[in-house]
Phi, psi and omega in degrees: 000124182269144180288153174282348189255139168280319184210133176273140182223167172214093183229129176104190187283114183293347178276348182270182179296142177282123186243130173253151187229130179298147188287008172255011181243128185294133168234124185307132177086359178237153177285141173261095190269348180051031176067020188235134174298333180293341181245014186292339183255015179293156179290145176303148179297139181280342180206169177285145166300156181305318183293326178293314178300321182294317181289328175293317179297332179278358178105011180287157177243108183284121184254348177167166172266141187251151176298152179213162171296136188308129178057020182056032186238059179181161189244349185274330188086358179287125179221105185287343179265306184276342182107150179252115181296142175289145177271108183292333183277324180226079183306137181089353179255163181298146173279349184085158182222167004266350182276052188295309182295325178297315179295315183295321180297318179291315182297327180277355181080015179273350176212149176276325182222146172227145173264129175234180173232150187223104178255331179212031181112010192285353166263310187291323182295306179295328176299316178294320180296324186259005173073038178231185179261141176217137182239125166263109181293170171306140180301131178089353183287320182256131183295143182249014179298127182086014178247141184245139359289155186293326183248128176200140175261007183234330194284141177225139170272137180204171184264154172230139183198174178268344181226154175294328178302321181284328172299314182293319176304316182293317180295325176295328177287325187272338187231116178301131176074014180300133187221133175256110184282159171295149184230073182297330179213125177234139177261127181249142174239125180270113182281124179283118183225164178278113182201171174305135184300330178293329178285324175297321178294325179298318178297315181298322180286324183286323182228073188295337182270004183294141178279130178297134180219158179228152172241135178271354192236009182301314184294316180287333175292322176298312179297318180295320177299322177296318180298316184289316180296325179295312181298315184286325178290321177296320179299325183278321191234001183302328181296340181287343178302325183293343180284338185071013185248010176270137180303152188301319183294316181286325177299320179295319179292321178295318179298320178292324180298332180296342183269359176288117187261178184295326179295315179298321180293318179297319177298317180297322179293325176295320177295320179305311182296317182292319181291320178300317179297318180298314181293322176301320180292319177298322182280001167279336181270332180224169179270326187220134171267143178234144179193165174296153175285318180240152180280347182208170178284152181302133179283163175291154184302317184293330177284321180295323182296335182264344185274143179252351186248020183291349177301337177293349174296346179262016186297336183257352179253320185302323181303330184275348164289320180297316184279338180086002181287148177290143182217138186231136174247135177244143181282142177224132174283120187254004181152174180303118179073010182242127172244152180216167179245136172259119184261132175246136180236131181242179178291149179301127179088352180257049181294328178296317178295322177299318178293325176297318177296319178298318179296319180297314182291324176305315180290324181289325184284322184191169174293122182300145175287155183292138172274173179300330181291318178294320182291328185265356184292000000 
């Protein structure tokens, strides 16, 4: 069983929530390795990333840096150099990527909260795989200073936790004036998507009053998101190919990313604008969209290691990186030994209302698990 942590730490108030931080986020005095042997000899960070300083200032206790899929450019969480964290919720199955260690640490009870990053589903996918909650905030809401890569038009820093109370605590630390409003009445729209029939049934059971809705652009938004993340990741890390120290799976993706041309990028940007408009229009009719987080259940590790097309596991999360809308995944027990994620999508900038919806559904689905405040009270 591989650990979720690259390095154990003890920074901050030990009475506060235990916080784990993904290895692409700067922590003063530690190397930011991004899960790659190619960056193993980088100089330690001279200061904390803004999000790390914020959670420490709010009373958090930093317990370690977490393993990740190399260069945040993969969805399985398999990392042959840094280690592949075990999935505590579904042993033998992938932990999901790229925030694999962050999800595993929270699911295993080794952290109350973890900070991850989500460029194409990298918070929500591992959260769904490991049976916890994960939030991708509205694009631009949470500061990315000290987060790698430095430039991205898709990436968001966000929290992972076992309870909505701990998600909300983290967002209050990260966003000045963050507020979760009361939600006496919320209108839900169930987005019709291509997925395992058991997952579609799970959505219907979890939010039975949701209005059926459709999107005409989910598939092209997924493709456009892939084009943009490929172009931007190659710009940030393509030079590492020359070191020969990038893992084979990520090296192959980086080499392919080099072939994304200006025409493809322009086309992707046009899709971004059209898809954002479509989702905005749907969210004029309802307050929250609901859909599965993943189109299928997490595969076993040995199958994932042989598969080359698992990136399609992000088909339902990646589009909302493209549009910039906030998206939250909540865990749902889908059968014996099976966990799944219920994804909620809100209006841009209305992350507080999205968290209110998440808290309501958390209570409706099951008795919420204790947060660090309840456990320490």
